[in-house]
C-alpha positions as CSV (number, residue, x, y, z in Angstrom):
1,X,-24.0,6.0,15.3
2,X,-23.8,7.7,19.5
3,X,-22.7,5.3,21.8
4,X,-20.8,6.1,25.2
5,X,-19.1,4.4,27.5
6,X,-19.1,3.4,30.0
7,X,-22.5,2.6,28.6
8,X,-25.7,5.0,28.8
9,X,-28.9,5.6,26.7
10,X,-28.8,8.1,23.7
11,X,-31.6,10.4,26.6
12,X,-29.1,10.2,29.8
13,X,-25.7,10.2,27.0
14,X,-25.2,13.5,29.3
15,X,-27.2,13.4,32.5
16,X,-24.1,13.5,34.1
17,X,-21.2,14.3,32.9
18,X,-18.7,12.6,35.4
19,X,-20.2,9.7,34.6
20,X,-19.9,10.0,30.6
21,X,-16.1,9.3,29.5
22,X,-16.4,8.8,26.4
23,X,-18.9,9.2,22.8
24,X,-18.3,8.1,20.5
25,X,-19.8,9.3,17.0
26,X,-19.7,6.6,14.0
27,X,-21.2,8.6,10.7
28,X,-23.6,10.7,12.9
29,X,-26.8,12.5,11.5
30,X,-27.4,15.7,11.5
31,X,-29.4,14.8,14.7
32,X,-26.9,13.3,16.8
33,X,-24.6,16.1,16.3
34,X,-27.1,19.0,17.2
35,X,-27.7,16.3,20.2
36,X,-24.0,17.0,21.6
37,X,-23.5,20.0,20.8
38,X,-26.3,21.1,22.6
39,X,-25.8,19.0,25.8
40,X,-21.9,20.1,25.6
41,X,-22.1,23.5,24.5
42,X,-19.2,22.4,22.2
43,X,-19.1,23.1,18.2
44,X,-18.6,20.0,16.1
45,X,-15.8,20.0,13.1
46,X,-17.1,18.6,10.0
47,X,-16.3,16.2,7.9
48,X,-15.1,17.9,6.0
49,X,-12.8,20.6,8.4
50,X,-11.6,17.3,9.8
51,X,-10.0,16.5,6.2
52,X,-8.0,19.6,5.9
53,X,-3.8,19.2,5.7
54,X,-3.2,22.7,7.8
55,X,-1.0,21.9,10.9
56,X,-3.5,25.3,12.1
57,X,-7.0,23.0,10.8
58,X,-5.3,19.4,12.5
59,X,-4.4,20.5,16.1
60,X,-6.6,23.5,18.5
61,X,-7.0,24.2,22.0
62,X,-10.4,26.7,22.5
63,X,-10.6,27.2,26.7
64,X,-9.8,23.9,27.9
65,X,-10.6,21.3,24.9
66,X,-7.9,20.0,22.5
67,X,-9.3,19.9,19.1
68,X,-7.6,17.1,17.1
69,X,-7.6,15.7,14.0
70,X,-5.6,12.9,11.2
71,X,-7.0,13.6,7.8
72,X,-7.1,10.8,6.6
73,X,-6.6,7.4,8.1
74,X,-6.3,3.8,6.9
75,X,-6.4,0.7,8.2
76,X,-7.8,-1.5,5.7
77,X,-5.9,-4.5,3.8
78,X,-6.6,-4.1,0.6
79,X,-6.3,-0.3,-1.4
80,X,-10.4,-0.5,-2.7
81,X,-11.4,1.6,1.1
82,X,-10.7,4.5,0.7
83,X,-8.8,6.4,4.2
84,X,-11.4,8.1,6.2
85,X,-10.5,11.2,8.4
86,X,-10.7,10.8,11.8
87,X,-11.6,13.8,15.1
88,X,-10.8,14.1,18.4
89,X,-12.3,16.6,21.3
90,X,-10.2,16.5,24.2
91,X,-11.5,17.2,27.1
92,X,-10.5,16.4,31.4
93,X,-13.5,15.1,31.7
94,X,-14.5,13.9,28.6
95,X,-12.9,12.3,25.0
96,X,-15.6,13.2,22.3
97,X,-14.6,11.5,18.5
98,X,-15.9,11.6,14.8
99,X,-15.2,8.6,12.9
100,X,-16.6,8.3,9.1
101,X,-15.8,4.2,9.1
102,X,-15.2,1.6,11.5
103,X,-12.0,0.5,13.1
104,X,-10.3,-2.2,15.2
105,X,-8.5,0.2,17.4
106,X,-11.6,1.9,18.3
107,X,-13.3,-1.9,18.8
108,X,-10.5,-2.8,20.6
109,X,-10.9,0.5,23.2
110,X,-14.3,-0.1,23.2
111,X,-14.4,-3.3,24.0
112,X,-12.7,-3.2,27.6
113,X,-15.2,-0.3,29.0
114,X,-17.1,-4.5,29.5
115,X,-13.8,-5.8,31.6
116,X,-11.8,-4.6,35.2
117,X,-9.8,-2.7,33.2
118,X,-11.3,-0.3,31.5
119,X,-10.4,3.5,31.1
120,X,-10.7,5.5,34.2
121,X,-11.0,8.9,32.5
122,X,-10.7,10.6,29.1
123,X,-7.6,11.0,29.0
124,X,-6.4,7.5,29.9
125,X,-9.3,6.5,27.3
126,X,-7.2,8.7,24.5
127,X,-4.4,7.0,25.2
128,X,-5.8,3.4,24.7
129,X,-7.2,4.2,21.5
130,X,-3.8,6.0,20.4
131,X,-1.5,2.6,21.7
132,X,-4.7,0.3,19.3
133,X,-4.1,2.7,16.4
134,X,-0.1,2.2,16.5
135,X,-0.9,-1.5,16.9
136,X,-3.3,-1.6,13.9
137,X,-0.4,-0.1,12.5
138,X,2.1,-2.3,12.8
139,X,0.1,-5.6,12.2
140,X,-0.4,-3.8,9.1
141,X,3.2,-2.8,8.1
142,X,3.4,-7.0,9.3
143,X,1.5,-7.5,6.9
144,X,3.3,-5.9,4.0
145,X,6.7,-6.6,4.7
146,X,4.9,-10.9,5.0
147,X,3.8,-10.0,1.4
148,X,6.8,-8.1,0.2
149,X,9.5,-10.9,1.5
150,X,7.0,-13.7,-0.8
151,X,7.2,-11.2,-3.7
152,X,10.7,-10.7,-3.8
153,X,11.9,-14.8,-3.4
154,X,9.0,-14.6,-6.3
155,X,10.9,-12.5,-8.5
156,X,14.9,-13.4,-7.6
157,X,14.3,-17.1,-8.0
158,X,16.7,-18.7,-9.8
159,X,14.7,-20.1,-12.8
160,X,16.2,-21.7,-16.2
161,X,18.0,-19.6,-18.9
162,X,17.1,-21.9,-21.5
163,X,16.0,-19.5,-24.1
164,X,13.6,-22.3,-26.2
165,X,11.7,-22.0,-23.0
166,X,9.2,-19.2,-21.1
167,X,10.5,-18.9,-17.3
168,X,7.8,-15.8,-16.7
169,X,4.8,-14.7,-18.8
170,X,3.7,-11.5,-19.2
171,X,0.7,-12.0,-17.2
172,X,2.7,-13.1,-14.0
173,X,4.9,-10.7,-14.6
174,X,1.8,-8.0,-14.5
175,X,0.5,-9.8,-11.2
176,X,3.3,-9.4,-9.6
177,X,4.1,-5.3,-10.4
178,X,0.0,-4.6,-9.7
179,X,0.8,-6.3,-6.1
180,X,3.9,-4.6,-5.8
181,X,2.0,-1.3,-6.8
182,X,-1.0,-2.0,-4.4
183,X,1.7,-2.4,-1.6
184,X,3.5,0.7,-1.9
185,X,-0.3,2.5,-2.6
186,X,-0.8,0.4,1.4
187,X,2.4,2.1,2.5
188,X,2.1,5.7,1.3
189,X,-1.9,6.0,3.7
190,X,-0.2,4.1,6.4
191,X,3.2,6.7,6.5
192,X,0.0,9.3,6.3
193,X,-2.0,8.5,9.5
194,X,1.7,7.4,11.1
195,X,2.8,11.2,10.5
196,X,-1.0,12.5,11.6
197,X,-0.2,10.3,15.2
198,X,3.1,11.9,15.6
199,X,1.9,15.4,15.1
200,X,-0.8,15.1,17.5
201,X,0.4,13.3,20.4
202,X,3.3,15.8,21.5
203,X,0.2,18.2,21.5
204,X,-2.0,17.3,23.6
205,X,1.2,16.0,26.1
206,X,2.7,19.3,26.4
207,X,3.6,19.6,30.5
208,X,1.4,23.1,30.6
209,X,-1.9,20.6,31.0
210,X,-2.4,19.4,34.4
211,X,-4.5,16.6,34.5
212,X,-3.0,14.8,32.5
213,X,-0.9,12.0,34.8
214,X,2.9,11.6,34.4
215,X,1.8,8.0,33.8
216,X,0.0,9.1,31.1
217,X,2.6,11.2,30.0
218,X,4.6,8.2,29.7
219,X,2.2,5.8,28.1
220,X,2.4,8.3,24.8
221,X,6.2,9.1,25.6
222,X,5.7,5.5,24.8
223,X,3.9,5.9,21.5
224,X,5.5,8.5,20.1
225,X,8.8,6.2,20.3
226,X,7.1,3.5,18.6
227,X,5.9,5.7,16.0
228,X,9.6,7.3,15.5
229,X,10.5,3.5,15.1
230,X,7.5,2.2,13.1
231,X,8.0,5.3,10.2
232,X,11.3,4.3,9.7
233,X,10.0,1.1,9.6
234,X,7.7,2.2,6.6
235,X,9.9,3.9,4.6
236,X,12.3,1.1,4.7
237,X,9.9,-1.1,3.2
238,X,8.8,1.6,1.1
239,X,12.8,1.7,-0.2
240,X,12.3,-2.1,-1.2
241,X,8.4,-1.4,-2.5
242,X,10.9,0.5,-5.0
243,X,13.5,-1.6,-5.7
244,X,11.0,-4.7,-6.3
245,X,9.3,-2.0,-9.0
246,X,12.3,-1.8,-10.5
247,X,12.9,-4.8,-10.1
248,X,9.8,-6.6,-12.0
249,X,10.3,-3.6,-14.6
250,X,13.6,-5.0,-15.9
251,X,12.0,-8.1,-16.1
252,X,9.7,-7.6,-18.2
253,X,11.9,-4.9,-19.7
254,X,14.0,-8.6,-20.6
255,X,11.2,-10.7,-21.7
256,X,10.7,-7.9,-24.2
257,X,14.7,-7.8,-25.2
258,X,14.7,-11.6,-25.7
259,X,11.7,-11.4,-27.7
260,X,12.7,-8.8,-30.2
261,X,16.0,-10.8,-30.2
262,X,14.3,-14.5,-31.0
263,X,12.4,-11.7,-34.2
264,X,15.7,-11.0,-35.2
265,X,17.4,-13.9,-35.4
266,X,15.0,-15.5,-37.6
267,X,14.1,-12.8,-39.5
268,X,18.4,-13.5,-40.1
269,X,18.2,-17.0,-40.6
270,X,15.5,-16.6,-43.5
271,X,17.7,-14.4,-45.4
272,X,19.9,-16.4,-47.2
273,X,17.5,-19.4,-48.2
274,X,14.8,-16.8,-49.6
275,X,17.6,-14.9,-51.0
276,X,18.5,-18.5,-52.9
277,X,14.9,-19.4,-53.6
278,X,14.5,-16.1,-55.2
279,X,17.6,-16.5,-57.4
280,X,16.2,-19.9,-58.8
281,X,12.4,-18.7,-58.7
282,X,13.5,-16.1,-61.3
283,X,13.6,-18.2,-64.4
284,X,16.1,-17.0,-66.8
285,X,16.6,-19.1,-70.0
286,X,20.6,-18.8,-69.8
287,X,20.1,-20.5,-66.2
288,X,22.8,-23.4,-66.9
289,X,20.7,-25.1,-63.4
290,X,17.2,-25.4,-65.0
291,X,19.9,-27.9,-67.5
292,X,20.9,-30.0,-64.5
293,X,19.5,-33.6,-63.6
294,X,20.1,-32.8,-60.1
295,X,19.1,-29.0,-60.4
296,X,16.0,-29.0,-57.9
297,X,17.7,-31.3,-55.8
298,X,21.1,-29.4,-55.9
299,X,18.0,-25.7,-54.9
300,X,17.2,-27.7,-52.5
301,X,20.5,-28.4,-50.6
302,X,21.9,-25.0,-51.1
303,X,18.5,-23.2,-49.4
304,X,18.5,-26.0,-46.5
305,X,23.0,-25.5,-46.3
306,X,22.3,-21.9,-46.0
307,X,19.7,-22.0,-43.2
308,X,21.9,-24.2,-41.5
309,X,25.7,-22.3,-41.5
310,X,23.5,-19.1,-39.9
311,X,21.9,-21.2,-37.4
312,X,25.1,-22.7,-36.4
313,X,27.2,-19.2,-36.7
314,X,24.7,-18.3,-34.0
315,X,24.6,-21.0,-32.0
316,X,28.4,-20.6,-31.4
317,X,28.5,-17.0,-30.6
318,X,26.0,-18.0,-28.1
319,X,23.3,-16.7,-29.2
320,X,20.6,-18.8,-29.2
């Protein structure tokens, strides 16, 4: 889909260059790409070229036109939606963006063109998009921080230590592990987006470009400083995520050890009565207890005693 700002029909998109500040191509067709290339004498990069990760492929300049790309930008609250590349073609008079997914930051800037404070130039439009992308990344980090806080309080909540009571089921721990893992994956995607923005902003605001005003340079510098602080915050959250992953895995291991401990204790308690029952189950003729009037009761009492004594001993040791 090809959209121009300020709004024009497709036939009038390039009628006069001074009237169009921003061309936004969302999932562009080959016809739309060819139309823009012919009208503006530019070659638009393909999705594969925008996805290249080399620094030389992300930022370049040809005849005063800047070609910028973010190979992977994520805006989703979940990991079901894969990151998508974004391309910027920026000149003194025109900004062309190429993207393959709907983005809240682009929609917010597009909405500004219907208001009185609409961007007045291509570079101002670019700065507005960058500001919205930075704000979006900040919102995503804040959301993940809130989720991790909930998980942290859940993981380290004081619970009963009674052995006979299951305080955390394996299913709950498994779900918690998945939640923390998802948060870590989203943080990784946001980190990639932040670092991509950190590469393109200094390149755009280089002093040699006299068509960029000082106010825009200050605006981009402010966005760069915000990106640095967001990167530090993301690093902090990534550390918390790793800590929570280790904590949840530790709880799972502890729970498994508790299960093995119970099984070991039960098996040890069962050995003495089994031994007594096995001895009196041999039924040899010369066994004196076979002729006793109370032999059966004696055997039962001996089995009960051999069960109770290990239980009392384990309780005294604090293992039960």
